[in-house]
VOKOL-238745 format. One record per residue (C-alpha): z, x, y. Coordinates in pm, whole numbers, padded with zeros to 5 digits, always signed. Each point is the difference from the previous one (the first is absolute). Example, Ala and Ser with C-alpha at 12.3 -4.5 7.8 and 13.67 -1.06 7.14 Angstrom:
% residues 2
+00780+01230-00450/-00066+00137+00344/
***
This chain:
% residues 215
-01953+17483-10509/-00318-00249+00088/-00328+00145+00141/-00105-00096+00415/-00294-00139-00149/+00241-00296-00172/+00123-00126+00361/-00113-00265+00144/-00121+00014+00411/-00062-00310+00122/-00331-00124+00195/+00026+00242+00282/+00131+00320-00217/+00323-00037+00046/+00336-00014-00207/+00391-00042+00154/+00178+00259-00027/+00408-00013+00000/+00114+00308+00156/+00403+00058-00139/+00231+00289+00083/+00092+00184-00303/+00345+00049+00095/+00138-00322+00158/-00271-00219-00159/-00069-00209+00316/-00325-00135+00060/-00153+00256+00290/-00305-00167+00048/-00329-00220-00107/-00306+00169+00050/-00382-00076-00189/-00171+00310-00189/-00341+00049-00103/-00165+00157-00256/-00053+00370+00210/+00354-00093+00166/+00166+00008-00351/-00190+00264-00110/+00096+00228+00287/+00334-00117-00039/+00029+00101-00344/-00160+00374+00031/+00149+00065+00306/+00423-00212-00127/-00011-00122+00369/-00052-00324+00074/-00330-00122+00182/-00116-00342+00073/-00269-00193+00086/+00067-00173+00365/-00157-00332+00040/+00009-00016+00358/-00159+00310+00054/-00221+00008-00315/+00105+00355-00083/+00182+00231-00235/+00345+00110+00145/+00241+00262-00161/+00300-00085+00048/+00245+00273+00237/-00350+00133+00086/+00032-00036+00398/+00375-00060-00031/+00130+00250-00240/+00207-00267-00221/-00201+00021-00324/+00044-00202-00312/+00013+00238-00334/-00063-00186-00319/+00215+00008-00255/-00187-00312-00175/-00281-00242+00015/+00073-00303-00245/-00243-00318-00049/+00139-00306-00021/-00105-00224-00338/-00303-00133+00184/-00082+00311+00107/-00080-00144+00329/+00298+00119+00232/+00151+00375-00054/+00360+00127+00047/+00008+00333+00201/+00311+00199-00024/+00049+00307+00223/+00247+00237+00199/-00098-00057+00324/+00069+00285+00297/+00088-00251+00273/-00051-00381+00110/-00193-00179-00203/-00067-00257+00332/-00185+00088+00278/+00263-00178+00191/+00215+00300-00065/+00246-00133-00283/+00001+00075-00385/-00168-00295-00138/-00250-00287+00171/+00263-00239-00119/+00286-00071+00179/+00045-00328+00169/+00147-00251-00259/-00077-00326-00034/+00270-00159-00250/+00240+00153-00219/+00261-00140-00235/+00387-00026+00082/+00065-00053-00317/-00209+00326-00152/+00066+00245+00266/-00212+00355-00127/+00226+00311-00071/-00156+00341+00082/+00162+00341+00072/-00293-00025+00248/+00129-00335+00180/+00409+00153-00094/-00145+00330+00233/-00132-00256+00294/+00288-00200+00020/+00260+00324+00018/-00256+00169+00255/+00038-00333+00181/+00361-00005+00008/-00008+00354+00110/-00218-00090+00300/+00165-00300+00094/+00367+00040-00105/+00132-00359-00009/+00356-00090-00028/+00201-00017-00322/-00235+00210-00161/+00126+00237-00284/-00319+00171+00029/+00044+00046+00378/+00322+00172-00079/-00131+00231-00167/-00288+00086+00222/+00245+00003+00275/+00257+00215-00160/-00304+00236-00068/-00110+00242-00269/+00338+00128-00085/+00100-00303-00112/-00298-00137-00156/+00021+00323-00194/+00364-00032-00078/-00095-00337-00147/-00267+00127-00208/+00237+00211-00181/+00293-00244-00043/-00324-00206-00177/-00078+00274-00204/+00318+00023-00142/+00051-00369-00051/-00330+00013-00231/+00158+00306-00179/+00314-00184-00063/-00166-00308-00114/-00259+00158-00222/+00282+00219-00191/+00150-00308-00026/-00325-00163-00212/+00053-00248+00234/-00366-00130+00047/+00064-00310+00218/+00256+00208+00247/-00306+00282-00042/-00279-00218+00108/+00243-00131+00315/+00081+00359+00084/-00346+00141-00008/-00148-00282+00205/+00286+00086+00272/-00091+00383-00044/-00405-00109+00082/+00130-00220+00294/+00193+00274+00156/-00279+00333-00112/-00277-00289+00205/+00247+00005+00302/-00050+00334+00005/-00357+00043-00064/-00029-00202+00302/+00285+00175+00236/-00196+00324-00110/-00381-00133+00052/-00080+00028-00398/-00246-00294-00114/-00008-00161-00349/-00388+00171+00034/+00171+00331+00007/+00254-00054-00290/-00330-00155-00200/-00185+00307+00037/+00208+00216-00075/+00141-00121-00338/-00426-00084-00082/-00013+00377+00092/+00235+00089-00265/-00109-00224-00252/-00332+00194-00007/+00198+00298-00054/+00226-00114-00273/-00298-00107-00145/-00145+00326-00024/+00331+00148-00126/-00006-00245-00268/-00371+00136-00089/+00084+00357-00020/+00312-00029-00198/-00233-00213-00292/-00292+00308+00027/
***
């Protein structure tokens, strides 16, 4: 772990800070810190920046309530830029969106990015627009009972494939199960972040249990 004195602030005493969501890994915003705001951030465990337009410190969330709880702060190899990983209480952008980065400029058609968050967003869009001919639309139109039935069926398929020790088939069936579970999540208003937080809380409990068993 390096000392704050090793960081290289620019001629105005500032250092850029790239703020990243600890759950989605999405870049939330890029702001600036001076030594004082960085020290406050480290002391409070909350992001505090220096506003270049107002020429003053500002604690993120102080007026909006959308605090950013710091998980870690990491300097780059030149020690003149920071990555700040956070858990956020609300939107990161003043416009009310989760991130300040929303306007796509260019995207490769061959290298489409996949993530559970993107899949969730796609399924949520299907529920809102209900495009004809979509299997997802069919599930949402049939409702919770049909969705739960499919989740149950896919659970059985995973068990059968796993019992047969068929790795390829098990992967295929787990993917089917994951899809139907995410349809259920959208139907019930459960987000990927909700599941992540629940698993994270269990990880802490599991870690404590292991420690108790070792002592």
